[in-house]
C-alpha positions in Angstrom: -1.9 8.3 37.4 1.0 5.9 37.1 4.3 7.3 36.0 6.9 5.4 33.9 9.2 4.8 36.9 6.3 3.1 38.7 6.8 0.1 36.4 10.3 -0.5 37.6 12.0 -3.1 35.4 8.7 -4.7 34.3 8.9 -5.6 30.6 6.1 -5.5 28.0 6.1 -9.3 28.0 5.7 -9.5 31.7 2.9 -6.9 31.7 1.1 -8.8 29.0 1.6 -12.1 30.8 -0.2 -10.6 33.8 -3.3 -10.1 31.6 -3.1 -13.1 29.3 -3.1 -16.7 30.6 0.1 -18.5 29.5 -1.9 -21.1 27.6 -3.4 -18.4 25.4 -0.3 -16.2 25.0 0.7 -17.7 21.6 -2.9 -17.3 20.3 -3.0 -13.7 21.4 0.4 -13.0 19.7 -0.9 -14.7 16.5 -4.0 -12.5 16.5 -1.9 -9.3 17.1 0.5 -10.4 14.2 -2.4 -11.0 11.9 -4.1 -7.7 12.7 -0.9 -5.8 12.2 -0.2 -7.6 9.0 -3.6 -6.7 7.6 -3.2 -3.1 8.6 0.4 -2.8 7.1 -0.7 -4.4 3.8 -3.7 -2.1 3.6 -1.5 0.9 4.3 1.0 0.0 1.6 -1.7 -0.7 -0.9 -3.2 2.8 -0.3 0.2 4.4 -0.7 1.3 6.0 -4.0 3.9 3.3 -4.6 4.5 4.4 -8.3 5.2 8.0 -7.2 7.6 6.8 -4.4 9.4 4.5 -6.8 9.6 7.2 -9.5 10.9 9.8 -7.1 13.3 7.6 -5.2 14.4 5.6 -8.2 15.0 8.8 -10.2 17.2 10.1 -7.4 19.2 6.8 -7.3 19.6 6.8 -11.1 20.8 10.4 -11.2 23.3 9.7 -8.4 24.5 6.4 -9.9 24.6 6.9 -13.7 26.3 9.3 -16.1 24.2 12.5 -16.9 22.5 11.6 -20.2 21.7 8.0 -19.2 20.3 9.2 -15.9 18.3 11.9 -17.6 16.7 9.5 -20.0 15.9 6.8 -17.4 14.8 9.4 -14.8 12.2 10.9 -17.1 9.3 9.2 -18.8 11.0 5.8 -18.9 11.1 5.8 -15.1 7.4 6.7 -15.0 6.5 3.7 -17.0 8.8 1.4 -15.0 7.6 2.7 -11.7 3.9 2.0 -12.4 4.7 -1.6 -13.4 6.9 -2.0 -10.3 4.2 -0.6 -8.1 1.7 -3.1 -9.5 4.2 -6.0 -9.0 4.7 -5.0 -5.4 1.0 -4.7 -4.8 0.4 -8.1 -6.4 3.1 -9.7 -4.3 1.7 -8.2 -1.1 -1.8 -9.5 -2.0 -0.6 -13.0 -2.8 2.3 -13.4 -0.3 2.0 -10.5 2.1 1.4 -12.6 5.1 4.6 -14.8 4.4 6.6 -11.6 4.0 5.3 -9.5 6.8 4.4 -11.9 9.7 8.1 -13.0 10.3 9.1 -9.3 10.5 6.3 -8.5 12.9 7.1 -11.6 15.0 10.7 -10.5 15.3 9.7 -7.0 16.4 7.1 -8.2 18.9 9.7 -10.6 20.4 12.1 -7.7 20.8 9.3 -5.5 22.2 8.4 -8.1 24.8 11.8 -7.6 26.4 11.5 -3.8 26.5 10.9 -2.3 29.9 7.5 -0.6 30.0 9.0 2.5 31.6 11.3 3.0 28.5 8.2 3.1 26.2 6.2 5.3 28.5 9.1 7.8 28.9 9.1 8.3 25.2 5.4 9.2 25.3 5.6 12.0 27.9 8.1 14.2 29.7 8.4 12.7 33.2 10.0 15.9 34.5 6.8 17.9 34.3 
């Protein structure tokens, strides 16, 4: 079994390049970005966005506004607002999710390509064992 240090300074990008012909690298990256985008959107759509917005929004309001105002907005009013906000977010993801998420994934993948493989593997298991 290979250990993290066996990879030396080999980066993720170099490792992938050894398996993917250079002419296909951008196609492979686009497929990865598309697959990750679909999975991220699906995960967000399954999440309880209204509940998250209600809980987090209520906390922000309580910390930011005077007592009675925060109490009013943090109660049933926040519940009504949070469900509408959740629907707006879901609608936005369904209509523009790719335009929002793909650039973020692209940035992260570009950064990951420069990461040494050994750094990632060291995070996965204890190499002292």
